[in-house]
N, C-alpha and C positions, 0 to 999 in steps of 0.2 A: 181495709187494704189501702195502702198509700198509692196515690196516682203515679202513673209512669212519668218520671222526670225527663228522661231522654226519649225523644220521639222514636217510634219503632224503626223507621227507615234508617235513622242515624245509628241506632244501636245495632241494627243488622250489619251495617258497614263496619262498625267497630269490631264486632265479633268475628267477622271474616278477616279483617286485617290482623287480628291477634293470632291467626293461624299461620302467618308468615314467620319464618325464622328470625329471631332477634327483635320481634315486635311485641312489646308488652301492652297491657291495657292502656297505660298512660300515653305511650307513643301512638297507639292506634287511635285513641280519642283525639289527639292533636292532629293527626293526619286526616281523620274523617272531618273534623271541623274546618280544616284548611280547604278540603275539597268542597265542602258546603258553601264556604265563603266565596269561592271562585265562580266565574260566570257558568251558567248551565251548559253552555256549548263546550267548555273545557271538560266538564264532568261527563258529558255524552261522548266526547272523544276518548277519554280514559276508558269508559265502559266499552266502547267499540274496539279499542286496542286489546282489552282483556278478552272480549268475545271472540276476536279473530285469532288469538294467540295459538290455540290448539289446532285450528283448521289450517292455518298458514304455515306452521312450522312442523317439520318432521325430523326423524333421525336420518342422517346420511347412512346409506346402506354399507358403506365401506369403513368409515372411521367412527360412526355413531355419535357425531356431534350434532347439535341442533342446527337446522338449515331450512331455508325455504326451497332449496333445490336439491336434487339427488342425481349425481354426487354433489357434495358441498363445494364451495369455491376453492378450498385448499386441495381436496382430492382431484378436482377437475383441472387444476393448474399444471400444465405440462412442464413448466419451468421448475417445479418442486422436485426434490430428489425422492423418487418412489422406492429407492432401495433402503431408505432410513425411516424407521417408524419410532415416534416418541409415544410412549405409553403414559397416560395421565389418568387421574381418578375421575374428574368431572370436566364438562365443557368450560367452566370458569378457569381451569388450569391451562387449557389450550389458549384462552384469551391472554392470560398472563405471559405465557411463553412467546406468543406472537408480539406482544408489546415490547419484549426484550429486544426483538428485531434482528437476531442473529441465527435463528433456526430456520432452515429451508427444506426440511424433510416433510414427511406426512405424520399423521397422528393416529392414535387408537385410544378411544375413551372407554374406560372400564365401567363407568357409571356406578362407582362404589369401591369399597375396599373390603378385604376379608375381615369378618367380625363374627366368629363362631358363636359367641355368647348371644348375639342378636339374630342368629340363624342365617347369617350371610356367608355362604361358602363359595367355592369356585364356580358352581353352577348358577349362582345368583348374580354374578358380574360377567362381563364379556371377555372371558379368557378363552373359551372355545372358539369364539369368533376371531380372536387374535391368531390362534394357531391355524385356523383355516386360511387366513391371509398369508401366513408364512409358508403354507404349502405350495403357493404359486411359484416359489423359487426366485422371486424378484428381490426380496428383502435380504440385505446382507448385514444390517445392524438393527438391533432393537435397543432403544435408549429409554430406560425406565426412569420416569420423573414423577414418581409418587411422592407424597409429602413425607417429611421426617417425623411424623407422628408414629406412635406404636403400631396402629393398624396399617399405616402407609408403608412402614419398614417391613412388617410381616408380609404384606402383599408383594413387595419388591423381592423379598427373599424367596417367596413361593414361586414367583415367575422365573427367577434366576434358576432355581432347581428344576423347574418344569422345562425350561428351554435349553438346559445344558447339553442334551443329547443331539441338538441340532447344530449344523455347521454354520452358525450365525454368531457374529460378535454381539455380546450383550454388555451394555454400558449402563452406568448409574449416574444420576445427577451428583456433581461434585460437592464438596464441603463449601460452606458459605451461607447456606440456608440454615438458620438456627434450629436446633432440635425442637421438635414439637410444633414447628410453624407449617401452616398450610401454604403451599407455594404460591397460591393466588394472591397472598398478602405480602409477598417479598417485593422489594423495589426492583425495577427493571434492570438496574446496573448490576446488582448482586446476582440476579437470576441469569443475566447474560454471561457473567463470569462463570457461574456454575455450569451452564450449558457448554461453554467453550472448554472447560476443564473436566468434563465428564470422564469418569474413570471406568476402565474395562473391568468387568467382574470376574472374568476367567480367561 
């Protein structure tokens, strides 16, 4: 049996890094070696940050974004327009829209899209929670900003159908985002124009 070339502790870190999306074995090895070369204090700080992540961050009980406080900073901001809700797939999409700088309403994060082949239906994402928010009577417009991927479009169409019986304006992110693009990867100027030009669905 050949000896272990990579020390066990280093190999353990590499294996854990490969579990992250977009990180292959080669990238994980490079990252792990970079961490090893840095001062031990920096490695301990990274470990502490990872250790505190789940205990310090929770889901906002209103919009379901990640936050250290409940409600989150956006839901708790009285200057934001609570009558307007932007529906996005993931917290990263919220960050992209905030960077665009021209949206002043609230958000609702679905935490996924409809994907029947993967067993993800309406009950697996936060659609029921969205409808509960609409029952308050405060919301006058739901702005659907799912990505222009096939699952994103399917989710948007499902929401439009489900909300059509309500006396609420339903709008959709305008053209300008290329088909198949996840909105978190759109540049802020394109995204800002798409928000301003959002189109009414009915």
